[in-house]
N, C-alpha and C positions, 0 to 999 in steps of 0.2 A: 237492800244490797245483799248479795249472796256471799256467804263465807267460803273461802277457798278450802278445798279438800285436797287430799293427796292426789297428785297428778294434774290438778287444775293449776292454771296460771292466769295471770291478769295481764291483758294487753295494755298498750299505752293509753287507750281511751277509758280505762277503768272497767272494761268488760271482762267477764270471766269466761275462760275457754276450757275445754276439756283436753286440749292438746298439750304438747310439750314445749311451748314457747318459753324462752328464758324469762325468769322473773326479775324485773327491775334491771334488765340489760345484762344479767350475768349468764354466761354460757354454761350448759351442762357438760359433762364429760363426753357424751355422745357427739354433741355439736363440735366440740374442740377436735375430736378425732376426725369427724367428717370434714371439717374445714381444712385440717392438716393434710388429709389424703387428697382433697380437691386441689389445694394449693400445690402439692407435690406434682400432680398430673399437669397442672397448668405450667409449672416451672419446666418440667421435662418436655412438654409440647413446645414451649417457646425456645428451649435450648435446641431441640431437634430442628425447628424452623430456622433458627439462626445458623446452625451448622450447615444446613442444606443451602442456605443463601450464600454462605461463605465458600462452600465447595463449588458452587456454580459460577462464582465471579472469577474474572480473569485476573491473573497476577499482574501487579503493576509493571508496565513496560519501562525499561531503563531509557532514559533520555539519550538519544543518539543525535549528536550534532551532525547534520548533513554537511560535512566538509568535503568538498570535491577533491578527488584524488588528482595529483598533478599529472597532466597529460604530455607536457613538453610543448604544448601549443599556446600556453598562456601569454607569451609575448606577442602573439599575432592579435591584432585588434579585432573587435567585433565586426561582423559584416556591414558593409555600407552599400545598400542597394542603389544609391545614386551614382555609384561608380560602375555598375554593371553595364556591359554593352547591350544594345537593343536585342530583343528576342529573335529578330529576323537575321541578326548577324552574329551568331554564336561562334563563328570562326575566329572572332576577335577576343574570345575568352582567354584570360591570362592566368587565372587561378588553376589549381589542380583540377584535372578532368579525369573522371573514372567511368569505365564502361563495364556494365554488368554482363558477364558472359556465362555460358553454360559450364565452362571449365575453370572459372575463377573470376577475378576482377582485373580488368585491363586498366593499367595506369598509363595515360597518354603522355608521352614526352612532348611537350609543346614546342621544343626547339626543332624537332624533325618529324613530328606527328607519328612516331613509332609507338606501338602499344606493347607494354611489358606486362605479361600475365602474372598476377600475384595470387597467393593464397590469402584467405581472409585474415589470418593471423599476422600477415606481413604488412597489412595496410597501415596500422598505427605507426610503425617504425618508418615506413616510407614517407608518410606525411610529416612526421617530426623531423626527418632528415632534410627536408626542404629548407632553403634559406628563406628569411622573412620577405625577401624580394619576390618570391614565388606566390605571395599572397596579397597582391595589390588591392583586392576588393575586401580584404578581411578574411575571417575564418569561415569561408564558404567554398564548396566544391560543386562542380557541374557533374551531373550523372546522366548517362544515357544507357540504353539497353541494346546490345547487339542482336541482330536478327539471327535466329538459330539456323544452323546449317541443315539440321534434320528436325523439323517441327513436330516431334513426337510428344506424347504426354509426359514422358520422363524428362525430356529436354526442357519443356515448359516448367515442370516442377523444379528442376535444377536452377533455372533462371529465377523463379520466385524465391527459392531458398537463398540463393546467393544475394539477391537484392535485399531480402529481409535481414540477413546477417550484416551486410554492408551498412544499411541504415542504422542498425543497432550499434555497430562499431562507431559510426560517425556521431551518433547521439552521445555515446559515452565520452567521446573526445570533445564534445561541445562544438562540433563543426556543423554549420547549417548546410542544407542541400538545395541546389537549384536544379530543376529538371530540364534536360535538353528537349527541344521540341521534336 
C-alpha cells in the first residue's frame, strides 16, 4: 500500500489518488467556497423562476354571486308553451307583441292593433307597466319584423341593429321570445 503524500487523498475504496478529493469526508476550503457559490446560484435561479411564475399568474377573482337584478317582471310566471295559440293563428296572440322596425320598436296595442313606435330604452318600462293580465302565456313576447319601406343596405343594417338590441333587452329582462311566422 502506498503512503499518502501532500496533495494525495484516499478515496472510499482505499485507493490513493493524486487529486484533491476530501480525505475521510472532510471538505477543503476550496470545496466549501465552490459549493456555497453553486448553492447561491441555484437559490437565485429558483427565486427568479418563482417570481416569474408568480408574475404570470392571474390574481384571484373575487367571488361574485350572480344575483339577478330586479326587472319588475318577477311576478309574471315563466312561459307556458302549452297555452300558446297555434302557429297558423297568431292573430289570437294575447301576450305583448313587438315589431322590429327601421325607426325603432313597434309595440302593438292588442285592443285596437295600433302600433306605438318606441325607442329601445323605452321597452323595459313599457313591458313592466303592463298588468299581469297582459301576460296570459307567461313571460314571453311575440316578435316580428316589419317590411322596410326602402330596402337599402342602410335600412337592413338598422333593422338588424334594432333586432339585436331588442333581443338583448329582452334577455336582460328574462323574457322569452317567440318568432312570428
